[in-house]
C-alpha positions as CSV (number, residue, x, y, z in Angstrom):
1,M,-18.9,-24.8,-25.7
2,S,-15.5,-24.0,-24.3
3,K,-15.4,-22.8,-20.7
4,K,-14.5,-19.3,-19.8
5,V,-13.3,-17.2,-16.8
6,Y,-15.8,-14.8,-15.4
7,V,-15.7,-11.8,-13.1
8,Y,-18.7,-12.1,-10.7
9,D,-20.6,-10.6,-7.8
10,L,-23.5,-11.8,-5.6
11,E,-26.1,-10.0,-3.6
12,T,-27.9,-11.7,-0.8
13,L,-31.1,-10.1,0.7
14,P,-33.9,-11.8,2.8
15,D,-36.2,-11.9,-0.2
16,L,-33.8,-11.6,-3.2
17,F,-30.7,-13.3,-4.4
18,T,-28.8,-12.1,-7.5
19,A,-25.6,-13.3,-9.3
20,T,-24.0,-11.4,-12.1
21,F,-21.2,-12.7,-14.2
22,L,-19.0,-10.7,-16.7
23,D,-16.8,-12.5,-19.1
24,R,-13.1,-11.6,-18.4
25,D,-12.3,-11.4,-22.1
26,S,-15.5,-9.8,-23.6
27,D,-18.6,-7.8,-22.6
28,E,-20.8,-10.9,-22.2
29,V,-23.0,-10.7,-19.1
30,V,-24.9,-13.6,-17.6
31,L,-27.5,-12.9,-14.9
32,F,-29.3,-15.1,-12.4
33,H,-31.8,-14.0,-9.7
34,S,-34.4,-15.5,-7.5
35,N,-37.3,-14.2,-9.4
36,Q,-36.4,-16.5,-12.3
37,Q,-37.8,-20.0,-12.5
38,D,-35.3,-22.8,-11.6
39,Y,-32.6,-20.1,-10.9
40,I,-30.5,-22.4,-8.7
41,K,-30.6,-25.3,-11.2
42,N,-29.6,-22.9,-14.0
43,L,-26.9,-21.2,-11.9
44,M,-25.3,-24.5,-11.1
45,S,-25.5,-25.7,-14.7
46,F,-23.8,-22.6,-15.8
47,L,-21.0,-22.9,-13.3
48,T,-20.3,-26.5,-13.9
49,T,-20.5,-26.5,-17.7
50,R,-19.4,-23.0,-18.9
51,V,-17.1,-21.7,-16.2
52,S,-13.4,-22.6,-15.8
53,G,-12.7,-20.0,-13.1
54,L,-14.0,-17.0,-11.2
55,I,-12.6,-13.6,-10.4
56,G,-14.0,-11.6,-7.5
57,Y,-13.3,-9.1,-4.7
58,N,-13.3,-10.8,-1.3
59,C,-14.9,-13.7,-3.1
60,I,-13.1,-16.5,-1.2
61,G,-14.3,-15.0,2.1
62,F,-17.8,-14.4,1.0
63,D,-19.2,-15.0,-2.5
64,G,-17.3,-18.3,-3.0
65,Q,-18.6,-19.5,0.3
66,I,-22.2,-18.8,-0.8
67,L,-21.7,-20.6,-4.1
68,Q,-20.2,-23.6,-2.2
69,D,-23.3,-23.7,0.0
70,I,-25.6,-23.7,-3.0
71,Y,-23.5,-26.3,-4.7
72,L,-23.7,-28.6,-1.7
73,G,-27.4,-28.0,-1.4
74,V,-27.1,-26.2,2.0
75,C,-29.4,-23.4,0.9
76,K,-31.8,-22.8,-2.0
77,T,-34.3,-20.0,-1.1
78,P,-33.3,-16.3,-0.8
79,Q,-34.0,-16.5,2.9
80,E,-31.8,-19.5,3.4
81,I,-29.0,-18.0,1.3
82,W,-29.2,-14.7,3.3
83,K,-28.9,-16.6,6.6
84,R,-25.8,-18.5,5.3
85,A,-24.3,-15.2,4.2
86,D,-24.8,-13.8,7.7
87,F,-23.2,-17.0,9.1
88,H,-20.1,-16.6,6.9
89,I,-19.7,-13.0,7.8
90,K,-19.7,-13.8,11.5
91,N,-17.8,-17.1,11.3
92,E,-14.7,-16.6,9.2
93,R,-12.9,-19.6,10.8
94,N,-15.7,-22.0,9.6
95,H,-15.1,-21.1,5.9
96,Y,-14.8,-23.8,3.3
97,Y,-11.1,-24.4,2.7
98,S,-11.6,-25.9,-0.8
99,L,-14.2,-24.5,-3.3
100,F,-15.7,-26.5,-6.2
101,I,-14.5,-23.9,-8.7
102,K,-11.2,-22.1,-9.0
103,H,-11.2,-18.5,-7.6
104,L,-8.9,-15.5,-8.0
105,D,-9.5,-13.1,-5.2
106,L,-8.1,-9.6,-5.9
107,Y,-8.8,-8.6,-2.3
108,L,-6.2,-11.2,-1.2
109,V,-3.8,-10.7,-4.0
110,N,-3.5,-7.0,-3.1
111,H,-3.3,-7.9,0.6
112,Y,-6.3,-5.7,1.4
113,N,-7.2,-8.1,4.2
114,N,-4.3,-6.6,6.1
115,K,-5.5,-4.2,8.8
116,N,-3.2,-1.5,7.6
117,K,-4.4,-1.8,4.0
118,R,-8.0,-2.8,4.4
119,T,-9.9,-1.4,1.4
120,S,-13.3,-1.6,0.0
121,L,-14.1,-2.2,-3.7
122,K,-15.8,1.3,-3.7
123,W,-12.6,3.0,-2.6
124,C,-10.8,1.1,-5.4
125,E,-13.4,2.5,-7.7
126,F,-12.5,6.0,-6.6
127,G,-8.7,5.4,-7.1
128,M,-9.3,3.9,-10.5
129,R,-11.5,6.8,-11.5
130,M,-14.5,4.7,-12.4
131,V,-17.3,6.4,-14.3
132,N,-19.8,5.3,-11.6
133,I,-19.1,4.8,-7.9
134,E,-22.1,3.0,-6.6
135,D,-23.0,1.8,-3.1
136,M,-25.6,-0.9,-2.5
137,P,-29.0,0.6,-3.3
138,V,-31.4,0.9,-0.3
139,T,-34.2,-0.9,-2.2
140,T,-35.3,-4.3,-3.3
141,D,-35.9,-3.2,-6.9
142,I,-34.3,-6.0,-8.9
143,N,-33.1,-3.7,-11.8
144,A,-31.3,-1.4,-9.3
145,I,-29.7,-4.4,-7.6
146,L,-28.6,-5.9,-10.9
147,S,-27.2,-2.5,-12.1
148,Y,-25.2,-2.3,-8.9
149,N,-24.0,-5.9,-9.4
150,L,-22.8,-5.1,-12.9
151,N,-21.0,-2.0,-11.8
152,D,-19.1,-4.0,-9.2
153,C,-18.2,-6.6,-11.8
154,I,-16.9,-3.8,-14.2
155,A,-14.8,-2.4,-11.3
156,T,-13.4,-5.8,-10.4
157,K,-12.5,-6.5,-14.0
158,K,-10.7,-3.1,-14.2
159,L,-8.8,-4.0,-11.0
160,Y,-7.9,-7.4,-12.5
161,E,-6.5,-5.7,-15.6
162,R,-4.5,-3.4,-13.3
163,C,-3.1,-6.3,-11.4
164,K,-2.2,-8.4,-14.5
165,P,1.6,-8.4,-14.0
166,E,1.2,-9.6,-10.4
167,I,-1.3,-12.2,-11.4
168,D,1.0,-13.5,-14.2
169,L,3.9,-13.8,-11.8
170,R,1.7,-15.9,-9.5
171,K,0.7,-18.2,-12.3
172,Q,4.3,-18.7,-13.4
173,L,5.4,-19.4,-9.8
174,S,2.5,-21.9,-9.4
175,I,3.5,-23.8,-12.5
176,K,7.2,-23.9,-11.8
177,Y,7.0,-25.0,-8.2
178,N,3.7,-26.9,-8.4
179,L,2.3,-24.9,-5.6
180,D,-0.8,-22.6,-5.4
181,F,0.5,-19.0,-5.2
182,I,-2.6,-17.5,-6.9
183,N,-4.3,-15.8,-4.0
184,L,-1.3,-15.1,-1.8
185,S,0.0,-11.6,-1.0
186,D,3.5,-10.6,-2.0
187,S,4.9,-11.2,1.5
188,S,3.2,-14.7,1.7
189,I,4.5,-15.6,-1.7
190,G,8.0,-14.6,-0.5
191,S,7.6,-16.7,2.6
192,E,6.3,-19.8,0.8
193,L,8.9,-19.6,-1.9
194,L,11.7,-19.2,0.7
195,L,10.2,-22.2,2.5
196,E,10.2,-24.3,-0.7
197,L,13.8,-23.4,-1.6
198,Y,15.0,-23.8,2.0
199,C,13.5,-27.3,2.2
200,K,14.9,-28.2,-1.2
201,Y,18.5,-27.3,-0.3
202,S,18.4,-28.4,3.3
203,N,16.4,-31.6,2.9
204,K,14.2,-30.5,5.8
205,N,10.6,-31.4,6.2
206,K,8.2,-28.6,5.2
207,T,5.3,-29.7,7.5
208,S,7.6,-29.9,10.5
209,L,9.1,-26.5,9.7
210,R,5.7,-24.8,9.5
211,K,5.1,-25.6,13.2
212,L,8.4,-24.1,14.5
213,R,8.6,-20.7,16.2
214,T,10.9,-19.0,18.7
215,P,8.8,-16.7,20.9
216,R,10.6,-14.0,22.9
217,Y,9.0,-12.5,26.0
218,E,11.7,-9.9,26.6
219,I,14.8,-8.8,24.6
220,P,17.6,-6.9,26.4
221,V,18.8,-4.6,23.7
222,K,22.4,-4.5,25.0
223,D,22.7,-8.2,24.1
224,I,21.8,-7.6,20.4
225,I,23.9,-4.5,19.6
226,F,26.8,-5.3,17.3
227,P,30.3,-4.8,19.0
228,Y,31.5,-2.3,16.4
229,I,28.7,0.2,17.0
230,A,30.5,3.4,18.4
231,F,30.2,7.1,18.2
232,E,32.3,10.2,18.9
233,C,29.6,12.8,19.4
234,N,27.6,12.9,22.7
235,E,24.2,13.1,20.9
236,F,24.6,9.7,19.2
237,K,26.3,8.2,22.3
238,K,23.1,9.1,24.1
239,A,21.1,7.2,21.6
240,L,23.3,4.2,21.9
241,N,23.0,4.4,25.7
242,I,19.2,4.6,25.6
243,F,19.0,1.6,23.4
244,S,21.5,-0.3,25.6
245,D,19.4,0.4,28.7
246,S,16.2,-0.7,27.0
247,I,14.3,-4.0,27.2
248,I,12.0,-4.8,24.3
249,Y,8.8,-6.7,25.0
250,P,7.5,-8.1,21.6
251,G,3.9,-7.0,21.2
252,G,4.4,-4.1,23.6
253,N,6.0,-0.7,23.4
254,T,9.3,-0.4,21.6
255,P,12.0,2.3,22.1
256,L,11.0,5.6,20.6
257,F,13.1,8.8,21.3
258,T,14.8,11.7,19.5
259,V,18.2,13.3,19.7
260,R,19.2,16.6,18.1
261,Y,22.5,16.6,16.2
262,E,23.7,19.5,14.1
263,N,20.4,21.2,13.5
264,I,18.5,18.0,12.7
265,E,16.2,16.1,15.1
266,Y,16.7,12.4,14.6
267,T,13.9,10.0,15.6
268,F,15.0,6.5,16.6
269,A,12.2,3.9,16.5
270,A,11.4,0.3,15.8
271,G,11.0,1.0,12.1
272,G,14.4,2.9,11.7
273,I,16.0,6.3,11.9
274,H,14.4,9.4,10.5
275,G,15.7,12.9,10.4
276,S,15.6,15.8,8.0
277,L,16.0,19.5,7.4
278,L,12.6,21.2,7.5
279,N,10.8,23.6,5.1
280,T,13.8,24.3,2.8
281,T,15.0,24.1,-0.8
282,I,18.5,22.9,-1.5
283,K,20.0,23.0,-5.0
284,A,23.3,21.9,-6.4
285,D,25.5,24.5,-8.2
286,D,29.0,24.9,-9.6
287,D,30.5,24.6,-6.1
288,Y,28.2,22.2,-4.3
289,I,26.9,18.7,-5.1
290,I,24.0,16.8,-3.6
291,M,24.7,13.1,-3.0
292,D,22.5,10.3,-1.7
293,C,23.6,6.9,-0.6
294,D,21.2,4.0,0.1
295,V,21.9,0.6,1.6
296,T,21.2,-2.1,-0.9
297,S,18.4,-4.4,0.3
298,M,19.2,-3.2,3.8
299,Y,17.2,-5.5,6.1
300,P,17.9,-8.9,4.3
301,S,21.5,-7.8,3.8
302,I,22.0,-7.1,7.5
303,M,20.7,-10.6,8.2
304,I,23.0,-12.2,5.6
305,V,26.3,-10.4,6.5
306,N,25.8,-10.9,10.2
307,N,24.5,-14.5,9.9
308,L,21.2,-13.7,11.6
309,Y,18.6,-16.4,11.5
310,P,15.7,-17.6,13.7
311,E,16.9,-19.7,16.6
312,H,14.8,-22.7,15.6
313,L,16.6,-22.9,12.3
314,D,20.3,-23.2,11.6
315,D,22.9,-21.3,9.5
316,S,21.9,-23.2,6.4
317,F,19.0,-20.7,6.3
318,I,21.3,-17.8,5.7
319,N,23.5,-19.8,3.3
320,I,20.5,-20.6,1.1
321,L,19.1,-17.1,1.3
322,R,22.5,-15.7,0.2
323,D,23.6,-18.3,-2.3
324,E,20.4,-19.7,-3.8
325,I,18.2,-16.6,-3.7
326,V,20.0,-13.2,-3.4
327,N,23.1,-14.1,-5.4
328,V,21.1,-16.0,-8.1
329,R,18.9,-13.0,-8.5
330,V,21.8,-10.6,-8.8
331,L,23.3,-12.7,-11.6
332,E,20.0,-12.8,-13.4
333,K,19.5,-9.1,-13.2
334,K,22.9,-8.6,-15.0
335,K,21.5,-10.3,-18.1
336,P,19.9,-8.2,-20.9
337,K,16.3,-7.4,-19.8
338,K,14.7,-9.6,-22.6
339,E,16.7,-12.6,-21.4
340,Q,15.9,-12.3,-17.7
341,D,13.7,-14.9,-16.0
342,S,10.9,-12.9,-14.3
343,I,10.4,-15.6,-11.7
344,I,14.0,-15.2,-10.5
345,V,14.0,-11.4,-10.8
346,N,10.6,-10.7,-9.2
347,G,9.8,-13.9,-7.3
348,Y,13.2,-14.2,-5.6
349,K,12.9,-10.5,-4.7
350,L,9.7,-11.3,-2.8
351,A,11.5,-14.2,-1.1
352,A,14.4,-12.0,0.1
353,N,12.2,-9.2,1.2
354,S,9.9,-11.4,3.2
355,T,12.6,-12.6,5.6
356,Y,12.7,-9.6,7.8
357,G,9.0,-9.0,8.1
358,K,8.1,-12.6,8.7
359,T,10.5,-12.9,11.7
360,M,7.9,-10.6,13.5
361,D,4.9,-12.6,12.3
362,Q,3.8,-15.0,15.0
363,Y,2.0,-17.1,12.3
364,S,5.2,-17.6,10.3
365,W,7.7,-20.4,10.4
366,M,10.4,-17.7,10.6
367,Y,9.0,-16.1,13.7
368,D,11.7,-14.9,16.1
369,P,11.3,-11.3,17.1
370,Q,14.8,-11.0,18.4
371,I,16.0,-11.2,14.7
372,T,13.6,-8.4,13.8
373,F,14.9,-6.0,16.5
374,T,18.5,-7.0,16.0
375,V,18.2,-5.9,12.4
376,T,16.3,-2.6,13.0
377,V,18.2,-1.4,16.1
378,N,21.6,-2.0,14.5
379,G,20.4,-0.8,11.2
380,Q,19.6,2.7,12.5
381,L,22.7,2.8,14.7
382,M,24.9,2.0,11.7
383,L,23.1,4.7,9.7
384,A,23.7,7.1,12.5
385,M,27.4,6.2,12.3
386,L,27.4,7.1,8.7
387,V,25.7,10.4,9.4
388,E,28.3,11.3,12.0
389,R,31.2,10.6,9.7
390,L,29.7,12.4,6.7
391,S,28.8,15.4,8.8
392,K,32.5,16.2,9.1
393,I,32.7,17.1,5.4
394,S,29.1,17.9,4.5
395,T,25.7,19.2,5.5
396,I,23.3,16.4,6.2
397,I,20.0,16.9,4.4
398,Q,18.2,13.9,5.7
399,A,18.6,10.3,6.9
400,N,15.6,8.0,6.3
401,T,15.6,4.3,7.2
402,D,18.2,3.1,4.7
403,G,19.9,6.1,3.3
404,V,21.6,9.4,3.9
405,T,21.4,12.5,1.7
406,V,24.1,15.3,2.0
407,K,25.3,18.5,0.4
408,L,29.0,19.0,0.1
409,H,31.6,21.0,-1.7
410,R,32.7,19.3,-5.0
411,S,36.3,19.3,-3.8
412,A,35.3,16.9,-1.0
413,I,33.7,14.2,-3.3
414,D,36.7,11.9,-3.0
415,E,36.6,12.1,0.8
416,Y,32.9,11.5,0.6
417,Y,33.4,8.2,-1.3
418,K,36.3,7.3,1.0
419,I,34.1,7.6,4.1
420,C,31.3,5.6,2.5
421,N,33.8,2.9,1.4
422,E,35.2,2.6,5.0
423,W,31.7,2.4,6.3
424,E,30.9,-0.4,3.8
425,K,34.0,-2.4,4.9
426,L,33.0,-2.0,8.6
427,T,29.4,-3.0,8.2
428,K,29.8,-5.3,5.1
429,L,26.9,-3.6,3.5
430,D,26.8,-2.1,0.0
431,L,25.8,1.5,-0.8
432,E,24.1,2.7,-4.0
433,F,24.7,6.3,-5.0
434,V,22.5,8.9,-6.7
435,E,23.4,12.5,-7.5
436,Y,20.7,15.1,-7.2
437,N,20.1,18.6,-8.7
438,S,17.6,19.7,-6.1
439,F,15.6,18.9,-3.0
440,F,12.4,20.6,-2.0
441,I,11.7,19.5,1.6
442,R,8.8,19.9,4.0
443,D,10.0,17.2,6.3
444,V,11.5,13.7,6.2
445,N,8.2,12.1,4.9
446,N,7.2,14.9,2.4
447,Y,9.6,16.1,-0.2
448,I,10.4,16.4,-3.9
449,S,13.8,15.4,-5.3
450,V,15.2,15.8,-8.8
451,T,18.2,13.7,-10.0
452,T,20.9,15.0,-12.4
453,K,19.2,12.7,-15.0
454,G,16.0,14.6,-14.6
455,D,14.1,11.8,-12.7
456,V,11.7,13.3,-10.2
457,K,10.9,11.5,-6.9
458,L,7.8,12.5,-5.0
459,K,7.2,11.6,-1.4
460,G,4.1,12.0,0.9
461,A,2.0,15.1,0.3
462,F,3.7,15.8,-3.0
463,E,2.7,12.5,-4.7
464,Y,0.2,12.8,-7.5
465,N,0.6,9.7,-9.6
466,N,0.8,5.9,-9.2
467,I,-0.8,6.3,-5.7
468,P,-1.7,2.9,-4.3
469,L,-5.5,2.2,-4.3
470,H,-5.7,1.8,-0.6
471,K,-4.4,5.3,-0.1
472,N,-6.1,8.6,-0.8
473,A,-5.7,10.0,-4.3
474,S,-7.8,13.1,-3.6
475,A,-7.3,16.4,-5.4
476,V,-4.0,15.4,-7.0
477,I,-4.1,18.7,-9.0
478,I,-2.8,20.3,-5.8
479,P,0.6,18.4,-5.5
480,Y,0.8,18.4,-9.3
481,A,0.6,22.2,-9.5
482,V,3.2,22.5,-6.6
483,V,5.6,20.2,-8.4
484,Q,5.2,22.1,-11.7
485,Y,6.0,25.3,-9.8
486,L,9.0,24.1,-7.8
487,V,10.6,22.0,-10.5
488,N,9.6,23.7,-13.7
489,N,8.8,27.3,-12.4
490,I,5.3,27.2,-13.8
491,P,2.9,29.4,-11.8
492,I,0.4,27.5,-9.6
493,E,-2.5,29.5,-10.9
494,K,-1.7,28.7,-14.6
495,T,-1.4,25.0,-13.9
496,I,-4.6,24.7,-12.0
497,M,-6.8,27.0,-14.1
498,T,-5.7,25.5,-17.5
499,H,-6.0,21.9,-16.3
500,N,-8.8,20.0,-18.0
501,N,-9.0,16.6,-16.2
502,I,-11.9,16.8,-13.8
503,F,-10.8,13.6,-12.0
504,D,-7.7,15.4,-10.8
505,F,-9.9,17.9,-8.9
506,C,-12.0,15.2,-7.3
507,I,-11.9,14.4,-3.6
508,G,-12.9,11.1,-2.0
509,V,-14.3,10.5,1.4
510,R,-15.7,7.3,3.0
511,A,-18.0,7.0,6.0
512,K,-17.5,4.5,8.8
513,S,-20.3,2.7,10.5
514,N,-20.8,5.5,13.0
515,S,-21.1,8.3,10.5
516,W,-22.7,9.4,7.2
517,Y,-22.6,12.3,4.7
518,E,-25.3,14.7,3.7
519,L,-25.7,17.6,1.2
520,K,-27.4,20.7,2.4
521,G,-28.5,23.4,0.0
522,I,-31.3,25.6,-1.0
523,K,-33.8,24.5,-3.6
524,S,-36.8,26.5,-4.6
525,R,-36.2,28.8,-1.6
526,Y,-36.4,25.8,0.8
527,I,-33.5,24.1,2.6
528,H,-32.9,20.7,1.0
529,E,-31.0,17.9,2.6
530,R,-29.9,14.7,0.9
531,K,-28.2,11.7,2.5
532,L,-25.2,10.5,0.4
533,S,-23.7,7.1,-0.1
534,K,-20.9,5.8,2.1
535,T,-18.2,6.5,-0.5
536,V,-18.5,10.0,-2.0
537,R,-16.6,11.6,-4.8
538,F,-16.9,15.3,-5.2
539,F,-15.1,18.5,-6.2
540,I,-15.1,22.1,-4.8
541,S,-17.3,24.2,-7.0
542,T,-18.6,27.8,-7.3
543,N,-22.2,26.5,-7.1
544,G,-23.7,23.4,-5.5
545,S,-24.3,22.5,-1.9
546,V,-22.6,22.4,1.5
547,M,-21.4,18.9,2.5
548,M,-21.8,17.8,6.1
549,K,-20.6,14.8,8.0
550,H,-23.0,13.5,10.7
551,Y,-22.0,11.2,13.6
552,S,-24.2,8.7,15.5
553,D,-23.5,10.7,18.7
554,G,-25.1,13.8,17.2
555,K,-22.0,15.7,16.2
556,V,-21.9,17.4,12.8
557,S,-18.9,18.8,10.9
558,H,-18.3,20.4,7.5
559,V,-16.4,18.2,5.1
560,N,-14.4,21.2,4.0
561,A,-13.9,23.7,6.8
562,P,-15.4,27.2,6.2
563,I,-13.1,30.1,5.5
564,R,-13.4,33.6,6.9
565,S,-14.3,36.3,4.6
566,G,-14.1,39.6,6.5
567,N,-16.2,39.1,9.7
568,K,-18.3,36.3,8.1
569,F,-17.6,32.6,7.4
570,K,-17.9,31.5,3.8
571,Y,-18.7,27.8,3.3
572,R,-17.1,25.9,0.5
573,L,-19.6,24.4,-1.9
574,V,-19.3,21.0,-3.5
575,T,-20.6,19.1,-6.5
576,V,-21.0,15.4,-5.9
577,F,-19.4,13.4,-8.8
578,N,-20.2,9.8,-8.1
579,H,-21.6,9.5,-11.6
580,Y,-19.3,11.0,-14.2
581,Y,-20.8,13.5,-16.7
582,E,-19.1,15.6,-19.4
583,S,-19.3,19.3,-19.3
584,D,-17.5,22.3,-20.9
585,N,-17.7,24.1,-17.5
586,Y,-17.8,22.2,-14.3
587,N,-17.8,25.5,-12.3
588,I,-14.7,24.4,-10.4
589,D,-13.8,26.7,-7.5
590,Y,-10.2,27.2,-8.6
591,S,-9.5,29.5,-5.6
592,Y,-9.8,26.5,-3.2
593,Y,-7.2,24.5,-5.1
594,I,-4.9,27.4,-5.5
595,Y,-5.1,28.2,-1.8
596,E,-4.4,24.6,-0.8
597,A,-1.4,24.4,-3.2
598,N,0.1,27.6,-1.8
599,K,-0.3,26.1,1.7
600,L,1.8,23.1,0.6
601,I,4.8,25.2,-0.5
């Protein structure tokens, strides 16, 4: 019998152990549990004779550790396995580095171990619109546990299929460079690939390089500002002076301030410049044009053209980054799409993009925070210079990290390109241009833009599709209806009341360790309360129950704030939808979604 790859999930309880395996390429399910005779022997036989690899969620940090314990004979009984599970949860640094069977961990591939993206499989289930969203049953009933296991496997398999392009790239890179990229995040792949190429072309030792760092305890900003940075207006001169008088302490507070220039408040911060018109609609017409210019690969480009590299390396680092990675990728992208090498196009992109971020990572061989702040401080000052110059012939709409959007008279378009070209010559950076038909702006982080080609860009509160799983894709019917209204002039009420995808009305919430959710309603004339799972999917309905959030300190709040109806408060009712069911009438409270959509305009 040929070996297969299985998606799997384990559950460890003091008196029960279960292991569920779902074939990656079929619906075959294999179950093991501690109520079976010889379950350990049969589990090990299955793993060593029928399995070529395993796919899981946080499996390298937990499930794989348990299997390794069982394989080594460290634990056999449910009680022993449960104790080892507790050990691995509390002692991450004592994990097995090498497992007896190959693992693909989707938790690591998606970088959900990063504190800013940390995400549970249950929250992924909400984002993927799973039929069932199940939390661990509060029971030792084996059938309930196995059902829960299988649902987790189905969710993990769906996540695997969603991540297939990223996984295929990791496989290709692993084969080409004879390195294991499989469970690395995008940024780690970029760092490792850059290290590989840097050592290849510089003949430096990889092991020695991994140990190098340049820590900085303080960075006087005046020492890192480029000599050509200069302004005419007092507002941006003030920004330059604030930076020049600042000292950055890596790991501590960084400069954060605002200046107001020609009706826009610009925020200068470690992450870049941000400024925008607020709560307005801007449209191109026969007389006026909307133009946007973005700096091509801004952060790595600033490093390359200014020869910025970590102090413990040398200028060959920049030469290799420019000549063997960035330029090679640019040439590859000029080929017809079918002839392009995906490793160069996608893998080299990760390598180039990782350079800036890793200079701030104390665990990286590229660590030198002075490079980080040299790039960000000068980047936003350079963009402010472009804002100042373009403001002479146009109205600034927004400036955001790496680009500037303006509205100008069509007769000034040649002057616009001239200013941009002069800025490119000064900074040695390249600009990419896009013409827009319209902008619908709430603020710098929340807007809708439509290009002259009809492409719609959604930002922040207006996003309704392709929302990353670690973010909140709740009630996407609301931004969808707003976009249809603003872009296509379709009434909000019509979009919402004729929409028939129940998932677009669903809202997701997740409780932390110090809180929980309860439903409160009237059943047979009695008040009925029901505690809910940690992850809850629901929609606002015309019948149902009130949903409450309870805190361990005794505080209680409504999940959806009550609304005033005359002199009384009316509470929104909800229908919990963790388990999908079909219906001709879900009793959706359309008034709630219409109200929220109108608030967004």
